C-alpha positions in Angstrom: 83.2 137.6 51.8 83.4 133.9 52.3 87.1 133.2 51.7 86.6 130.9 48.7 84.3 133.4 47.0 86.6 136.4 47.6 89.6 134.4 46.3 87.6 133.4 43.3 86.4 136.9 42.6 89.9 138.4 43.2 91.4 136.0 40.7 88.7 136.9 38.2 89.3 140.6 38.8 93.1 140.2 38.3 92.4 138.2 35.1 90.2 141.0 34.0 93.1 143.4 34.2 92.6 145.4 37.4 95.7 146.8 39.0 94.5 146.3 42.6 91.8 144.3 44.3 90.7 144.4 47.9 87.8 143.2 50.1 85.0 145.7 50.7 83.4 145.5 54.2 79.7 146.2 53.9 79.7 148.1 57.2 82.0 150.7 55.7 79.5 151.8 53.1 77.8 155.2 53.7 75.6 156.8 51.1 75.9 160.6 51.1 73.1 162.9 49.7 75.8 165.5 48.8 77.4 163.0 46.4 74.0 162.4 44.7 73.5 166.2 44.6 76.8 166.4 42.6 75.3 164.0 40.1 72.3 166.3 39.7 74.7 169.2 38.7 75.4 167.0 35.7 79.2 167.7 35.3 79.6 164.3 33.6 76.7 165.0 31.4 75.1 161.6 32.2 72.4 162.7 34.7 68.9 161.8 33.6 70.3 160.4 30.3 70.6 156.6 31.0 69.3 153.7 33.1 72.5 153.5 35.2 72.5 157.1 36.5 70.2 159.2 38.7 67.4 159.5 38.8 66.8 156.2 36.9 69.1 154.1 39.2 66.8 154.9 42.1 66.7 157.1 45.1 69.4 156.9 47.7 66.9 155.0 49.9 66.3 152.5 47.1 70.0 152.1 46.5 70.5 151.5 50.2 67.7 148.9 50.3 69.4 147.2 47.3 72.8 147.1 49.0 71.2 145.5 52.1 70.6 142.4 50.0 74.4 141.7 49.8 76.8 140.3 52.4 80.1 140.7 50.6 82.0 143.2 48.5 85.1 143.6 46.5 87.0 146.8 45.4 88.4 146.9 41.8 91.0 149.4 40.9 92.8 150.5 37.7 95.8 152.8 38.2 97.8 154.5 35.6 100.6 157.1 35.1 100.2 160.5 33.6 103.0 162.6 32.0 101.7 165.6 34.0 98.5 166.8 35.7 97.1 168.0 32.3 97.7 164.7 30.4 94.1 164.3 29.2 95.0 161.7 26.6 96.4 159.3 29.3 93.5 160.0 31.6 91.1 158.9 28.8 93.2 155.8 28.1 93.2 154.8 31.8 89.5 155.3 31.9 89.0 153.2 28.8 91.2 150.4 30.2 89.2 150.5 33.5 85.9 150.2 31.6 87.3 147.3 29.6 88.3 145.6 32.9 84.8 146.2 34.3 83.1 144.8 31.2 85.2 141.6 31.4 84.7 141.3 35.2 80.9 141.8 34.9 80.5 138.7 32.7 82.7 136.6 34.9 81.1 137.8 38.2 77.6 137.2 36.9 78.6 133.7 35.7 79.3 133.0 39.4 76.3 134.9 40.9 73.8 136.2 38.4 72.3 138.7 40.7 75.5 140.3 41.9 75.7 144.1 41.8 78.6 145.8 40.0 79.1 149.5 40.4 81.5 150.0 37.5 80.9 153.5 36.3 78.5 155.0 33.9 77.2 152.2 31.7 78.6 152.1 28.2 77.0 148.8 27.1 75.1 150.6 24.4 76.2 153.5 22.1 72.8 155.1 22.7 70.8 154.2 25.9 67.1 153.5 25.5 66.3 155.7 28.5 63.6 156.8 29.2 61.5 155.5 26.3 62.3 151.8 26.4 63.6 149.3 29.0 67.3 148.6 29.2 68.4 146.3 26.4 71.2 144.7 28.5 70.3 144.7 32.2 72.8 142.0 32.9 75.6 144.2 31.5 74.4 147.5 33.0 76.5 149.1 35.7 76.0 152.2 37.8 78.8 154.3 39.4 79.6 154.3 43.0 78.8 158.0 43.0 75.3 157.3 41.6 74.8 155.3 44.7 76.0 158.2 46.9 79.5 156.9 47.8 82.6 159.0 48.2 85.1 156.8 46.4 88.1 158.0 48.5 86.2 157.4 51.7 85.4 153.8 50.7 89.0 153.2 49.8 90.3 154.6 53.1 87.8 152.6 55.1 88.9 149.4 53.4 92.7 150.0 53.4 93.0 150.5 49.6 95.3 153.3 48.5 93.4 155.8 46.4 95.9 158.6 45.9 99.3 157.3 44.6 100.9 160.7 44.3 101.3 163.3 41.5 100.9 162.2 37.9 98.9 159.1 38.8 95.2 158.4 38.4 93.1 155.6 39.9 89.7 154.5 38.8 87.6 152.5 41.3 84.7 150.2 41.0 83.2 147.6 43.2 81.0 144.5 43.2 78.6 143.0 45.8 77.7 139.4 46.3 75.1 137.6 48.5 
């Protein structure tokens, strides 16, 4: 990313509350059909239920074409501590904080570049999505997940020198944003 844009976006990301921020090199992005296949198994119960998830977010080919419009990326991470591997309450709290950070960042990023793409997880802009009967009410707030676009999150982190696994009893949520 042009240095001044990355620095500006990194500052906005830090102000939004993210634990770590790193540049995302576009050439490191690989979309994997097997990641999308996992979406279709519907473990998160979001598949075919909203505009931000498959199949509504587009085919992998369409996602790839969309990504080709962008020149620069930034990784956005929220990390938190767990009491133990079964600490579900803390997991949900870390996820909630990450979603709050993403929501704050989306507004700031789109104020700089309206047509930036933020992959910030399953969209939660509305309590009940209008999918499939009506258009999205808030397309400028809508985010998809990196997995919906076919990305292995750990692979993206490794390729861009951002730690993903911080050891036992830690949890990291990752999102990213793309700019022209």
